[in-house]
C-alpha positions as CSV (number, residue, x, y, z in Angstrom):
1,M,-9.5,18.2,2.4
2,S,-11.0,18.3,5.9
3,I,-9.8,16.0,8.7
4,G,-13.3,14.4,8.6
5,R,-12.3,12.5,5.4
6,M,-9.3,10.9,7.1
7,D,-11.6,8.2,8.4
8,R,-9.9,5.0,7.2
9,E,-7.4,3.1,9.2
10,I,-4.6,1.7,7.0
11,T,-1.4,-0.2,7.8
12,L,1.8,0.5,6.1
13,Q,4.1,-2.6,5.7
14,K,7.6,-3.2,4.5
15,R,9.4,-6.3,3.4
16,S,11.9,-7.8,5.8
17,T,14.3,-10.7,4.9
18,Q,15.1,-13.1,7.7
19,T,17.9,-15.6,7.6
20,S,17.5,-19.0,9.3
21,G,20.4,-19.7,11.6
22,I,20.4,-23.4,11.0
23,S,19.9,-23.7,7.2
24,N,20.9,-20.1,6.2
25,E,17.7,-20.0,4.2
26,K,16.3,-16.5,3.5
27,K,12.6,-15.9,4.1
28,D,10.7,-12.8,3.2
29,Q,8.0,-11.5,5.5
30,W,6.0,-8.3,5.8
31,I,6.2,-6.3,9.0
32,D,4.0,-3.4,10.1
33,V,5.7,0.0,10.0
34,A,2.7,2.1,11.1
35,T,-1.1,2.2,11.3
36,V,-2.3,5.6,10.2
37,W,-5.6,7.4,9.4
38,G,-6.2,8.3,5.8
39,E,-8.7,9.0,3.1
40,Y,-9.6,6.2,0.8
41,L,-10.5,7.1,-2.8
42,P,-11.6,4.0,-4.7
43,S,-10.5,4.5,-8.3
44,R,-10.9,2.3,-11.3
45,G,-10.4,-1.3,-12.1
46,Y,-9.7,-3.2,-15.2
47,A,-9.1,-6.8,-16.3
48,R,-6.0,-8.2,-17.9
49,E,-5.5,-11.6,-19.6
50,Q,-2.6,-13.6,-18.1
51,G,-2.2,-17.0,-19.8
52,E,-5.7,-18.5,-19.9
53,Q,-6.9,-16.5,-16.9
54,I,-8.5,-13.1,-16.6
55,I,-7.1,-11.2,-13.7
56,D,-9.0,-8.3,-12.1
57,I,-6.7,-5.4,-11.3
58,G,-8.1,-2.6,-9.1
59,E,-6.4,0.7,-8.5
60,D,-7.1,2.7,-5.3
61,V,-5.8,6.0,-4.0
62,F,-5.1,6.9,-0.4
63,R,-4.2,10.3,1.1
64,I,-2.4,10.3,4.4
65,W,-0.6,12.9,6.5
66,Y,3.0,13.4,5.3
67,R,5.5,10.8,6.4
68,S,9.1,10.7,5.2
69,D,9.4,6.9,5.6
70,V,6.9,5.8,3.0
71,T,8.5,4.3,-0.1
72,S,7.2,2.6,-3.2
73,D,8.5,-0.8,-2.1
74,M,6.0,-0.9,0.7
75,R,2.4,-2.1,0.7
76,I,-0.8,-1.1,2.4
77,L,-3.4,-3.2,4.2
78,H,-6.9,-1.9,4.1
79,N,-10.2,-3.7,4.8
80,N,-8.4,-7.1,4.8
81,E,-7.0,-6.4,1.3
82,T,-3.3,-6.1,0.4
83,K,-2.5,-3.3,-2.0
84,Q,1.0,-2.8,-3.6
85,I,2.1,0.9,-3.7
86,V,2.6,2.0,-7.3
87,S,3.4,5.7,-6.8
88,I,3.7,8.3,-4.0
89,E,3.2,12.0,-4.6
90,E,3.8,14.8,-2.1
91,F,0.7,17.1,-1.7
92,G,1.6,20.6,-0.5
93,R,4.9,21.1,1.2
94,R,5.2,18.0,3.3
95,H,1.5,18.3,4.2
96,K,0.0,15.0,2.8
97,L,1.0,12.1,0.6
98,I,-1.1,10.8,-2.3
99,I,-0.4,7.0,-2.6
100,R,-1.6,5.1,-5.6
101,T,-2.0,1.4,-5.1
102,Q,-2.8,-1.7,-7.1
103,R,-4.5,-4.8,-5.9
104,L,-4.5,-8.1,-7.8
105,Q,-7.3,-10.6,-7.4
C-alpha cells in the first residue's frame, strides 16, 4: 500500500464516563483520541430485520499506521458517520492496523 492511498482523515474516539458532582449521575460521552490519515475501503452492506423495522447495516474497513492505543471498544468518525469498531488486525510487524467497522442506519 502506498502512502497515496492514506488519503482519508478519520477520528478515533473512546467512551468516557463523567460523574456529576451534584447528583452523582453518570453520563457517557465520546472523546477524541486522535485524528489520523488512513485508507478507506468500503465493504459490503446488508439488511437485518429488527422488530417491524429493516435496519441497514454497513461494514467498512480502514487501514491506518500502527498505533498501540487502538482498541475494539473505540469508534471511528469518518465523513460525518459514526462507525463502531468490530475488529482490529495488525498488518506487518507493527506497520499498519486493519480496522473493521460497522455502521447502523
